[in-house]
N, CA and C atoms of all chains as a GROMACS GRO file, in nm:
protein
  576
    1MET      N    1   8.450  10.536  10.116
    1MET     CA    2   8.566  10.486  10.200
    1MET      C    3   8.679  10.514  10.128
    2SER      N    4   8.800  10.512  10.195
    2SER     CA    5   8.934  10.540  10.091
    2SER      C    6   8.969  10.394  10.114
    3ILE      N    7   9.063  10.394   9.968
    3ILE     CA    8   9.149  10.310   9.956
    3ILE      C    9   9.277  10.264   9.993
    4ARG      N   10   9.339  10.196  10.063
    4ARG     CA   11   9.498  10.183  10.128
    4ARG      C   12   9.560  10.080   9.994
    5VAL      N   13   9.677  10.157   9.909
    5VAL     CA   14   9.733  10.036   9.867
    5VAL      C   15   9.873  10.003   9.896
    6VAL      N   16   9.888   9.924   9.892
    6VAL     CA   17  10.039   9.859   9.921
    6VAL      C   18  10.102   9.770   9.810
    7ALA      N   19  10.237   9.843   9.693
    7ALA     CA   20  10.256   9.796   9.611
    7ALA      C   21  10.404   9.760   9.671
    8LYS      N   22  10.445   9.634   9.656
    8LYS     CA   23  10.561   9.598   9.717
    8LYS      C   24  10.642   9.546   9.606
    9HIS      N   25  10.785   9.584   9.590
    9HIS     CA   26  10.859   9.576   9.500
    9HIS      C   27  10.985   9.492   9.524
   10ASN      N   28  11.028   9.385   9.482
   10ASN     CA   29  11.169   9.344   9.507
   10ASN      C   30  11.279   9.382   9.410
   11ILE      N   31  11.350   9.463   9.432
   11ILE     CA   32  11.468   9.519   9.309
   11ILE      C   33  11.607   9.479   9.312
   12LYS      N   34  11.665   9.491   9.169
   12LYS     CA   35  11.776   9.420   9.156
   12LYS      C   36  11.887   9.510   9.233
   13PRO      N   37  11.981   9.515   9.265
   13PRO     CA   38  12.059   9.593   9.369
   13PRO      C   39  12.135   9.704   9.247
   14GLU      N   40  12.162   9.614   9.155
   14GLU     CA   41  12.250   9.714   9.073
   14GLU      C   42  12.160   9.834   8.973
   15LYS      N   43  12.015   9.801   9.014
   15LYS     CA   44  11.884   9.911   8.944
   15LYS      C   45  11.864   9.990   9.050
   16ARG      N   46  11.898   9.975   9.135
   16ARG     CA   47  11.825  10.070   9.263
   16ARG      C   48  11.808  10.198   9.273
   17ASP      N   49  11.925  10.226   9.262
   17ASP     CA   50  11.948  10.419   9.228
   17ASP      C   51  11.837  10.443   9.136
   18GLU      N   52  11.815  10.366   8.996
   18GLU     CA   53  11.728  10.399   8.875
   18GLU      C   54  11.609  10.381   8.907
   19PHE      N   55  11.560  10.271   8.962
   19PHE     CA   56  11.438  10.276   8.982
   19PHE      C   57  11.374  10.371   9.129
   20ILE      N   58  11.456  10.364   9.206
   20ILE     CA   59  11.406  10.508   9.323
   20ILE      C   60  11.398  10.629   9.220
   21ALA      N   61  11.497  10.686   9.134
   21ALA     CA   62  11.492  10.798   9.049
   21ALA      C   63  11.348  10.775   8.962
   22LEU      N   64  11.283  10.710   8.939
   22LEU     CA   65  11.163  10.659   8.824
   22LEU      C   66  11.055  10.674   8.906
   23MET      N   67  11.086  10.640   9.048
   23MET     CA   68  10.921  10.619   9.097
   23MET      C   69  10.949  10.727   9.193
   24LYS      N   70  11.061  10.801   9.203
   24LYS     CA   71  11.032  10.968   9.236
   24LYS      C   72  10.917  11.044   9.106
   25GLN      N   73  10.986  11.057   9.021
   25GLN     CA   74  10.920  11.110   8.888
   25GLN      C   75  10.765  11.076   8.915
   26LEU      N   76  10.731  10.897   8.912
   26LEU     CA   77  10.650  10.867   8.945
   26LEU      C   78  10.513  10.976   9.017
   27VAL      N   79  10.578  10.996   9.154
   27VAL     CA   80  10.540  11.099   9.262
   27VAL      C   81  10.510  11.160   9.213
   28GLU      N   82  10.573  11.266   9.165
   28GLU     CA   83  10.543  11.389   9.124
   28GLU      C   84  10.441  11.425   9.042
   29ASN      N   85  10.452  11.325   8.898
   29ASN     CA   86  10.363  11.280   8.834
   29ASN      C   87  10.192  11.268   8.898
   30THR      N   88  10.210  11.178   8.973
   30THR     CA   89  10.091  11.177   9.024
   30THR      C   90  10.026  11.239   9.103
   31LYS      N   91  10.109  11.311   9.192
   31LYS     CA   92  10.039  11.419   9.311
   31LYS      C   93  10.022  11.536   9.168
   32LYS      N   94  10.034  11.540   9.076
   32LYS     CA   95   9.952  11.642   8.983
   32LYS      C   96   9.801  11.578   8.939
   33GLU      N   97   9.789  11.480   8.970
   33GLU     CA   98   9.681  11.455   8.867
   33GLU      C   99   9.537  11.482   8.965
   34ASP      N  100   9.437  11.502   8.904
   34ASP     CA  101   9.354  11.634   8.883
   34ASP      C  102   9.220  11.586   9.058
   35ARG      N  103   9.260  11.454   9.063
   35ARG     CA  104   9.157  11.391   9.152
   35ARG      C  105   9.208  11.278   9.206
   36GLY      N  106   9.122  11.225   9.318
   36GLY     CA  107   9.181  11.116   9.377
   36GLY      C  108   9.279  11.082   9.459
   37VAL      N  109   9.381  11.151   9.497
   37VAL     CA  110   9.503  11.066   9.534
   37VAL      C  111   9.501  11.174   9.690
   38ILE      N  112   9.493  11.102   9.808
   38ILE     CA  113   9.525  11.157   9.900
   38ILE      C  114   9.688  11.117   9.946
   39ASN      N  115   9.696  11.037   9.947
   39ASN     CA  116   9.845  10.997   9.971
   39ASN      C  117   9.930  10.950   9.893
   40TYR      N  118  10.046  10.930   9.866
   40TYR     CA  119  10.146  10.868   9.766
   40TYR      C  120  10.268  10.884   9.799
   41GLY      N  121  10.325  10.801   9.838
   41GLY     CA  122  10.486  10.813   9.879
   41GLY      C  123  10.533  10.639   9.865
   42LEU      N  124  10.687  10.688   9.869
   42LEU     CA  125  10.788  10.588   9.848
   42LEU      C  126  10.855  10.555   9.962
   43TYR      N  127  10.842  10.428   9.968
   43TYR     CA  128  10.955  10.395  10.129
   43TYR      C  129  11.006  10.269  10.088
   44GLN      N  130  11.128  10.241  10.179
   44GLN     CA  131  11.216  10.143  10.162
   44GLN      C  132  11.185  10.047  10.286
   45ASP      N  133  11.243   9.912  10.276
   45ASP     CA  134  11.248   9.839  10.412
   45ASP      C  135  11.363   9.890  10.475
   46VAL      N  136  11.364   9.895  10.620
   46VAL     CA  137  11.445   9.941  10.654
   46VAL      C  138  11.556   9.860  10.686
   47LYS      N  139  11.539   9.700  10.705
   47LYS     CA  140  11.640   9.611  10.693
   47LYS      C  141  11.689   9.585  10.554
   48ASP      N  142  11.636   9.550  10.422
   48ASP     CA  143  11.645   9.511  10.310
   48ASP      C  144  11.596   9.634  10.252
   49PRO      N  145  11.709   9.717  10.188
   49PRO     CA  146  11.692   9.873  10.104
   49PRO      C  147  11.685   9.796   9.964
   50ASN      N  148  11.641   9.687   9.889
   50ASN     CA  149  11.600   9.602   9.744
   50ASN      C  150  11.475   9.593   9.784
   51VAL      N  151  11.383   9.620   9.908
   51VAL     CA  152  11.224   9.584   9.912
   51VAL      C  153  11.197   9.758   9.910
   52ILE      N  154  11.150   9.785   9.815
   52ILE     CA  155  11.090   9.947   9.805
   52ILE      C  156  10.936   9.896   9.782
   53ALA      N  157  10.842  10.021   9.820
   53ALA     CA  158  10.723   9.985   9.825
   53ALA      C  159  10.645  10.134   9.798
   54MET      N  160  10.508  10.137   9.734
   54MET     CA  161  10.495  10.263   9.728
   54MET      C  162  10.348  10.238   9.828
   55LEU      N  163  10.344  10.325   9.921
   55LEU     CA  164  10.237  10.302  10.047
   55LEU      C  165  10.120  10.449  10.007
   56GLU      N  166  10.009  10.401   9.950
   56GLU     CA  167   9.927  10.481   9.880
   56GLU      C  168   9.766  10.512   9.945
   57GLU      N  169   9.688  10.625   9.916
   57GLU     CA  170   9.560  10.629   9.968
   57GLU      C  171   9.482  10.698   9.873
   58TRP      N  172   9.354  10.653   9.822
   58TRP     CA  173   9.282  10.680   9.714
   58TRP      C  174   9.160  10.698   9.744
   59GLU      N  175   9.078  10.796   9.718
   59GLU     CA  176   8.968  10.808   9.728
   59GLU      C  177   8.838  10.717   9.725
   60SER      N  178   8.895  10.661   9.640
   60SER     CA  179   8.767  10.513   9.568
   60SER      C  180   8.952  10.422   9.482
   61GLU      N  181   8.803  10.305   9.453
   61GLU     CA  182   8.868  10.199   9.366
   61GLU      C  183   8.875  10.314   9.220
   62GLU      N  184   8.764  10.359   9.203
   62GLU     CA  185   8.753  10.425   9.077
   62GLU      C  186   8.887  10.497   9.008
   63ALA      N  187   8.910  10.611   9.120
   63ALA     CA  188   9.039  10.669   9.151
   63ALA      C  189   9.142  10.614   9.112
   64ILE      N  190   9.210  10.463   9.168
   64ILE     CA  191   9.320  10.408   9.140
   64ILE      C  192   9.306  10.372   8.972
   65ASP      N  193   9.164  10.302   8.924
   65ASP     CA  194   9.155  10.277   8.798
   65ASP      C  195   9.157  10.355   8.718
   66GLU      N  196   9.143  10.464   8.726
   66GLU     CA  197   9.175  10.613   8.648
   66GLU      C  198   9.328  10.605   8.672
   67HIS      N  199   9.396  10.630   8.771
   67HIS     CA  200   9.544  10.643   8.748
   67HIS      C  201   9.588  10.552   8.676
   68LEU      N  202   9.590  10.415   8.717
   68LEU     CA  203   9.651  10.273   8.626
   68LEU      C  204   9.634  10.332   8.474
   69LYS      N  205   9.550  10.375   8.401
   69LYS     CA  206   9.531  10.454   8.266
   69LYS      C  207   9.607  10.551   8.218
   70LYS      N  208   9.641  10.636   8.313
   70LYS     CA  209   9.706  10.751   8.325
   70LYS      C  210   9.851  10.735   8.229
   71GLN      N  211   9.858  10.794   8.136
   71GLN     CA  212   9.988  10.813   8.036
   71GLN      C  213  10.102  10.782   8.076
   72HIS      N  214  10.144  10.904   8.177
   72HIS     CA  215  10.275  10.933   8.234
   72HIS      C  216  10.301  10.814   8.354
   73PHE      N  217  10.207  10.708   8.394
   73PHE     CA  218  10.217  10.583   8.458
   73PHE      C  219  10.256  10.481   8.324
   74LEU      N  220  10.193  10.494   8.217
   74LEU     CA  221  10.205  10.355   8.135
   74LEU      C  222  10.356  10.388   8.073
   75ASP      N  223  10.407  10.522   8.050
   75ASP     CA  224  10.518  10.539   7.994
   75ASP      C  225  10.617  10.502   8.076
   76LEU      N  226  10.579  10.526   8.181
   76LEU     CA  227  10.742  10.436   8.268
   76LEU      C  228  10.754  10.289   8.312
   77LEU      N  229  10.632  10.245   8.299
   77LEU     CA  230  10.636  10.100   8.357
   77LEU      C  231  10.726  10.036   8.235
   78PRO      N  232  10.790  10.002   8.138
   78PRO     CA  233  10.889   9.938   8.113
   78PRO      C  234  11.029   9.931   8.178
   79ALA      N  235  11.040  10.077   8.176
   79ALA     CA  236  11.198  10.084   8.255
   79ALA      C  237  11.138  10.048   8.403
   80LEU      N  238  11.018  10.061   8.482
   80LEU     CA  239  11.027  10.025   8.659
   80LEU      C  240  11.054   9.869   8.611
   81ARG      N  241  10.973   9.783   8.542
   81ARG     CA  242  10.954   9.681   8.506
   81ARG      C  243  11.126   9.598   8.485
   82GLU      N  244  11.210   9.698   8.460
   82GLU     CA  245  11.316   9.637   8.428
   82GLU      C  246  11.370   9.637   8.535
   83CYS      N  247  11.381   9.747   8.661
   83CYS     CA  248  11.458   9.731   8.761
   83CYS      C  249  11.420   9.631   8.862
   84MET      N  250  11.311   9.504   8.840
   84MET     CA  251  11.250   9.434   8.930
   84MET      C  252  11.272   9.317   8.949
   85ALA      N  253  11.321   9.242   9.015
   85ALA     CA  254  11.350   9.077   9.088
   85ALA      C  255  11.237   9.054   9.095
   86GLY      N  256  11.189   8.931   9.019
   86GLY     CA  257  11.117   8.871   9.151
   86GLY      C  258  10.945   8.909   9.115
   87THR      N  259  10.870   8.888   9.202
   87THR     CA  260  10.735   8.962   9.200
   87THR      C  261  10.711   9.028   9.305
   88SER      N  262  10.619   9.104   9.264
   88SER     CA  263  10.588   9.209   9.322
   88SER      C  264  10.459   9.174   9.392
   89SER      N  265  10.433   9.264   9.496
   89SER     CA  266  10.261   9.216   9.549
   89SER      C  267  10.193   9.374   9.576
   90PHE      N  268  10.040   9.306   9.528
   90PHE     CA  269   9.971   9.474   9.505
   90PHE      C  270   9.841   9.395   9.636
   91ASN      N  271   9.822   9.523   9.710
   91ASN     CA  272   9.686   9.528   9.755
   91ASN      C  273   9.615   9.611   9.800
   92ASN      N  274   9.493   9.637   9.749
   92ASN     CA  275   9.409   9.754   9.792
   92ASN      C  276   9.352   9.694   9.896
   93PHE      N  277   9.356   9.792  10.030
   93PHE     CA  278   9.311   9.755  10.194
   93PHE      C  279   9.189   9.868  10.169
   94LYS      N  280   9.063   9.848  10.290
   94LYS     CA  281   8.952   9.886  10.310
   94LYS      C  282   8.983   9.884  10.438
   95ALA      N  283   8.929   9.970  10.525
   95ALA     CA  284   8.959   9.989  10.647
   95ALA      C  285   8.854   9.894  10.748
   96VAL      N  286   8.869   9.781  10.795
   96VAL     CA  287   8.791   9.677  10.876
   96VAL      C  288   8.697   9.797  11.025
   97MET      N  289  11.268  11.009  11.206
   97MET     CA  290  11.168  11.002  11.088
   97MET      C  291  11.070  10.876  11.132
   98SER      N  292  10.940  10.888  11.074
   98SER     CA  293  10.842  10.801  11.137
   98SER      C  294  10.870  10.649  11.073
   99ILE      N  295  10.829  10.551  11.129
   99ILE     CA  296  10.811  10.436  11.057
   99ILE      C  297  10.680  10.361  11.064
  100ARG      N  298  10.671  10.313  10.909
  100ARG     CA  299  10.547  10.286  10.830
  100ARG      C  300  10.555  10.111  10.856
  101VAL      N  301  10.456  10.049  10.929
  101VAL     CA  302  10.447   9.886  10.902
  101VAL      C  303  10.339   9.845  10.825
  102VAL      N  304  10.393   9.746  10.778
  102VAL     CA  305  10.273   9.707  10.670
  102VAL      C  306  10.298   9.534  10.709
  103ALA      N  307  10.241   9.459  10.812
  103ALA     CA  308  10.215   9.306  10.880
  103ALA      C  309  10.048   9.266  10.800
  104LYS      N  310  10.130   9.162  10.723
  104LYS     CA  311   9.984   9.157  10.597
  104LYS      C  312   9.998   8.959  10.657
  105HIS      N  313   9.883   8.921  10.684
  105HIS     CA  314   9.820   8.752  10.721
  105HIS      C  315   9.708   8.715  10.608
  106ASN      N  316   9.787   8.610  10.610
  106ASN     CA  317   9.682   8.530  10.543
  106ASN      C  318   9.568   8.457  10.659
  107ILE      N  319   9.440   8.470  10.650
  107ILE     CA  320   9.353   8.381  10.740
  107ILE      C  321   9.275   8.274  10.700
  108LYS      N  322   9.270   8.171  10.823
  108LYS     CA  323   9.197   8.065  10.767
  108LYS      C  324   9.047   8.123  10.755
  109PRO      N  325   8.994   8.111  10.660
  109PRO     CA  326   8.836   8.141  10.633
  109PRO      C  327   8.734   8.088  10.753
  110GLU      N  328   8.775   8.029  10.846
  110GLU     CA  329   8.676   7.980  10.933
  110GLU      C  330   8.722   8.050  11.063
  111LYS      N  331   8.817   8.111  11.044
  111LYS     CA  332   8.862   8.188  11.194
  111LYS      C  333   8.893   8.339  11.145
  112ARG      N  334   8.814   8.389  11.054
  112ARG     CA  335   8.836   8.526  10.995
  112ARG      C  336   8.746   8.613  11.062
  113ASP      N  337   8.654   8.584  11.151
  113ASP     CA  338   8.522   8.670  11.226
  113ASP      C  339   8.637   8.656  11.404
  114GLU      N  340   8.687   8.552  11.422
  114GLU     CA  341   8.762   8.556  11.524
  114GLU      C  342   8.880   8.653  11.528
  115PHE      N  343   8.942   8.605  11.397
  115PHE     CA  344   9.088   8.667  11.403
  115PHE      C  345   9.058   8.881  11.387
  116ILE      N  346   8.960   8.850  11.303
  116ILE     CA  347   8.904   9.054  11.329
  116ILE      C  348   8.848   9.089  11.473
  117ALA      N  349   8.788   8.991  11.559
  117ALA     CA  350   8.755   9.058  11.682
  117ALA      C  351   8.867   9.061  11.751
  118LEU      N  352   8.967   8.957  11.793
  118LEU     CA  353   9.122   8.940  11.853
  118LEU      C  354   9.213   9.098  11.771
  119MET      N  355   9.181   9.130  11.673
  119MET     CA  356   9.245   9.254  11.600
  119MET      C  357   9.248   9.380  11.650
  120LYS      N  358   9.064   9.387  11.645
  120LYS     CA  359   9.016   9.506  11.702
  120LYS      C  360   9.058   9.544  11.852
  121GLN      N  361   9.049   9.411  11.948
  121GLN     CA  362   9.117   9.422  12.100
  121GLN      C  363   9.286   9.477  12.076
  122LEU      N  364   9.321   9.417  11.993
  122LEU     CA  365   9.466   9.476  11.999
  122LEU      C  366   9.506   9.596  11.945
  123VAL      N  367   9.396   9.660  11.855
  123VAL     CA  368   9.403   9.798  11.794
  123VAL      C  369   9.372   9.898  11.936
  124GLU      N  370   9.274   9.855  11.982
  124GLU     CA  371   9.231   9.914  12.104
  124GLU      C  372   9.338   9.977  12.210
  125ASN      N  373   9.406   9.833  12.238
  125ASN     CA  374   9.463   9.860  12.362
  125ASN      C  375   9.632   9.903  12.294
  126THR      N  376   9.676   9.869  12.172
  126THR     CA  377   9.788   9.958  12.127
  126THR      C  378   9.749  10.123  12.148
  127LYS      N  379   9.574  10.162  12.103
  127LYS     CA  380   9.617  10.282  12.090
  127LYS      C  381   9.629  10.376  12.264
  128LYS      N  382   9.624  10.257  12.342
  128LYS     CA  383   9.610  10.309  12.479
  128LYS      C  384   9.785  10.298  12.514
  129GLU      N  385   9.845  10.260  12.440
  129GLU     CA  386   9.978  10.262  12.495
  129GLU      C  387  10.014  10.435  12.514
  130ASP      N  388  10.149  10.450  12.600
  130ASP     CA  389  10.203  10.568  12.652
  130ASP      C  390  10.260  10.673  12.514
  131ARG      N  391  10.324  10.581  12.452
  131ARG     CA  392  10.407  10.658  12.351
  131ARG      C  393  10.464  10.604  12.261
  132GLY      N  394  10.429  10.660  12.100
  132GLY     CA  395  10.498  10.633  11.992
  132GLY      C  396  10.442  10.549  11.900
  133VAL      N  397  10.284  10.572  11.873
  133VAL     CA  398  10.217  10.506  11.810
  133VAL      C  399  10.134  10.610  11.738
  134ILE      N  400  10.161  10.643  11.640
  134ILE     CA  401  10.101  10.729  11.550
  134ILE      C  402   9.965  10.704  11.435
  135ASN      N  403   9.973  10.581  11.406
  135ASN     CA  404   9.843  10.577  11.314
  135ASN      C  405   9.862  10.397  11.358
  136TYR      N  406   9.747  10.324  11.355
  136TYR     CA  407   9.756  10.188  11.409
  136TYR      C  408   9.622  10.122  11.345
  137GLY      N  409   9.568  10.060  11.238
  137GLY     CA  410   9.435  10.033  11.166
  137GLY      C  411   9.465   9.895  11.125
  138LEU      N  412   9.364   9.845  11.160
  138LEU     CA  413   9.331   9.719  11.085
  138LEU      C  414   9.279   9.730  10.917
  139TYR      N  415   9.295   9.667  10.863
  139TYR     CA  416   9.222   9.606  10.711
  139TYR      C  417   9.240   9.545  10.617
  140GLN      N  418   9.145   9.482  10.539
  140GLN     CA  419   9.103   9.394  10.488
  140GLN      C  420   9.102   9.419  10.293
  141ASP      N  421   9.175   9.315  10.238
  141ASP     CA  422   9.206   9.329  10.109
  141ASP      C  423   9.027   9.329  10.016
  142VAL      N  424   9.054   9.430   9.940
  142VAL     CA  425   8.907   9.437   9.884
  142VAL      C  426   8.852   9.343   9.800
  143LYS      N  427   8.985   9.240   9.757
  143LYS     CA  428   8.941   9.135   9.639
  143LYS      C  429   8.928   9.011   9.703
  144ASP      N  430   9.013   8.990   9.854
  144ASP     CA  431   9.055   8.851   9.895
  144ASP      C  432   8.984   8.904  10.053
  145PRO      N  433   8.907   8.837  10.105
  145PRO     CA  434   8.857   8.920  10.260
  145PRO      C  435   8.972   8.800  10.329
  146ASN      N  436   9.054   8.714  10.306
  146ASN     CA  437   9.110   8.669  10.375
  146ASN      C  438   9.260   8.677  10.393
  147VAL      N  439   9.274   8.806  10.376
  147VAL     CA  440   9.378   8.896  10.332
  147VAL      C  441   9.379   9.005  10.450
  148ILE      N  442   9.447   9.020  10.558
  148ILE     CA  443   9.386   9.147  10.626
  148ILE      C  444   9.519   9.179  10.689
  149ALA      N  445   9.526   9.263  10.699
  149ALA     CA  446   9.673   9.367  10.688
  149ALA      C  447   9.657   9.473  10.800
  150MET      N  448   9.722   9.469  10.915
  150MET     CA  449   9.785   9.594  11.032
  150MET      C  450   9.837   9.709  10.941
  151LEU      N  451   9.826   9.826  10.929
  151LEU     CA  452   9.897   9.927  10.850
  151LEU      C  453   9.938  10.037  10.945
  152GLU      N  454  10.026  10.059  11.019
  152GLU     CA  455  10.103  10.115  11.105
  152GLU      C  456  10.194  10.230  11.106
  153GLU      N  457  10.203  10.321  11.165
  153GLU     CA  458  10.276  10.443  11.165
  153GLU      C  459  10.347  10.449  11.282
  154TRP      N  460  10.472  10.428  11.338
  154TRP     CA  461  10.502  10.468  11.480
  154TRP      C  462  10.638  10.576  11.481
  155GLU      N  463  10.674  10.626  11.569
  155GLU     CA  464  10.762  10.778  11.574
  155GLU      C  465  10.915  10.670  11.566
  156SER      N  466  10.921  10.591  11.588
  156SER     CA  467  11.080  10.516  11.544
  156SER      C  468  11.067  10.403  11.576
  157GLU      N  469  11.165  10.304  11.528
  157GLU     CA  470  11.195  10.180  11.567
  157GLU      C  471  11.182  10.120  11.745
  158GLU      N  472  11.252  10.207  11.780
  158GLU     CA  473  11.244  10.187  11.953
  158GLU      C  474  11.092  10.209  11.980
  159ALA      N  475  10.987  10.236  11.969
  159ALA     CA  476  10.834  10.243  12.000
  159ALA      C  477  10.798  10.106  11.905
  160ILE      N  478  10.806  10.034  11.869
  160ILE     CA  479  10.779   9.955  11.804
  160ILE      C  480  10.864   9.804  11.853
  161ASP      N  481  10.989   9.876  11.919
  161ASP     CA  482  11.053   9.715  11.964
  161ASP      C  483  10.980   9.710  12.135
  162GLU      N  484  10.929   9.851  12.155
  162GLU     CA  485  10.832   9.838  12.274
  162GLU      C  486  10.709   9.763  12.294
  163HIS      N  487  10.663   9.824  12.217
  163HIS     CA  488  10.485   9.751  12.126
  163HIS      C  489  10.504   9.599  12.152
  164LEU      N  490  10.605   9.544  12.081
  164LEU     CA  491  10.614   9.397  12.090
  164LEU      C  492  10.704   9.366  12.181
  165LYS      N  493  10.704   9.391  12.306
  165LYS     CA  494  10.733   9.296  12.426
  165LYS      C  495  10.598   9.365  12.495
  166LYS      N  496  10.512   9.452  12.511
  166LYS     CA  497  10.392   9.440  12.568
  166LYS      C  498  10.304   9.346  12.624
  167GLN      N  499  10.267   9.356  12.750
  167GLN     CA  500  10.215   9.210  12.783
  167GLN      C  501  10.090   9.186  12.686
  168HIS      N  502   9.990   9.273  12.665
  168HIS     CA  503   9.873   9.290  12.600
  168HIS      C  504   9.936   9.193  12.488
  169PHE      N  505   9.986   9.270  12.414
  169PHE     CA  506  10.034   9.197  12.258
  169PHE      C  507  10.067   9.069  12.280
  170LEU      N  508  10.178   9.010  12.360
  170LEU     CA  509  10.238   8.888  12.376
  170LEU      C  510  10.096   8.783  12.416
  171ASP      N  511  10.009   8.859  12.515
  171ASP     CA  512   9.896   8.734  12.497
  171ASP      C  513   9.764   8.734  12.429
  172LEU      N  514   9.774   8.824  12.335
  172LEU     CA  515   9.702   8.776  12.207
  172LEU      C  516   9.724   8.718  12.109
  173LEU      N  517   9.871   8.662  12.098
  173LEU     CA  518   9.974   8.629  12.016
  173LEU      C  519   9.914   8.477  11.956
  174PRO      N  520   9.915   8.380  12.072
  174PRO     CA  521   9.853   8.233  12.018
  174PRO      C  522   9.770   8.245  11.952
  175ALA      N  523   9.653   8.317  12.014
  175ALA     CA  524   9.539   8.345  11.961
  175ALA      C  525   9.516   8.323  11.856
  176LEU      N  526   9.585   8.478  11.801
  176LEU     CA  527   9.615   8.510  11.657
  176LEU      C  528   9.684   8.368  11.554
  177ARG      N  529   9.790   8.387  11.599
  177ARG     CA  530   9.820   8.268  11.529
  177ARG      C  531   9.766   8.144  11.491
  178GLU      N  532   9.664   8.102  11.562
  178GLU     CA  533   9.568   7.998  11.554
  178GLU      C  534   9.484   8.010  11.446
  179CYS      N  535   9.483   8.179  11.405
  179CYS     CA  536   9.375   8.180  11.290
  179CYS      C  537   9.464   8.200  11.158
  180MET      N  538   9.568   8.188  11.162
  180MET     CA  539   9.633   8.212  11.047
  180MET      C  540   9.656   8.111  10.956
  181ALA      N  541   9.672   8.132  10.824
  181ALA     CA  542   9.721   8.009  10.747
  181ALA      C  543   9.843   8.059  10.622
  182GLY      N  544   9.931   7.972  10.644
  182GLY     CA  545  10.066   8.026  10.572
  182GLY      C  546  10.146   8.128  10.629
  183THR      N  547  10.237   8.172  10.535
  183THR     CA  548  10.335   8.280  10.644
  183THR      C  549  10.233   8.430  10.629
  184SER      N  550  10.268   8.487  10.725
  184SER     CA  551  10.287   8.636  10.700
  184SER      C  552  10.379   8.725  10.649
  185SER      N  553  10.356   8.831  10.654
  185SER     CA  554  10.481   8.934  10.586
  185SER      C  555  10.514   9.049  10.715
  186PHE      N  556  10.594   9.101  10.712
  186PHE     CA  557  10.622   9.221  10.762
  186PHE      C  558  10.698   9.256  10.730
  187ASN      N  559  10.725   9.423  10.713
  187ASN     CA  560  10.825   9.508  10.667
  187ASN      C  561  10.811   9.651  10.746
  188ASN      N  562  10.910   9.711  10.811
  188ASN     CA  563  10.885   9.822  10.840
  188ASN      C  564  10.971   9.904  10.736
  189PHE      N  565  10.853  10.006  10.687
  189PHE     CA  566  10.970  10.152  10.575
  189PHE      C  567  10.980  10.250  10.645
  190LYS      N  568  11.092  10.319  10.563
  190LYS     CA  569  11.086  10.482  10.607
  190LYS      C  570  11.082  10.503  10.488
  191ALA      N  571  11.054  10.628  10.464
  191ALA     CA  572  11.042  10.718  10.342
  191ALA      C  573  11.174  10.770  10.258
  192VAL      N  574  11.177  10.757  10.121
  192VAL     CA  575  11.236  10.738  10.095
  192VAL      C  576  11.268  10.885  10.013
   0.00000   0.00000   0.00000
């Protein structure tokens, strides 16, 4: 059964453009991964532009674990964290 | 551009089965609506079964507004709210 990930972040307004540029780079790199990713897209709340989410679908939890260990992802993390304000939320969902 | 909705709820553990049954009824009713719904599915967090989300895709914000006024939705709301614990979160997302 595929897993749907919702990774939601609150972004510092002055860092929003930088965050979006970095996340687009992450999307491009992730789509090149050799296995497991079904959908991986960047989204912005229609009411609050500082709420930005990655909405993802993966073949399995193992594929997500592999993704989170990828060097291209780890390399971007410090710069992404610099753009974030407050806490992010991460949920891995399965269909009911 | 389509709109992706993430509606995430924390559920009282003793009310979880009831909530899921009601939400499945909501899914069935919503899929019968005459316009606007692209995807509308019920999901559960893989780590915390008391976190349940509807992951949705709609043709437009107008279609979502119409859905939220539908009698079948309004009729279910009080019973759904009885099952919820704490605050829910609702986000309408557009692709970046």
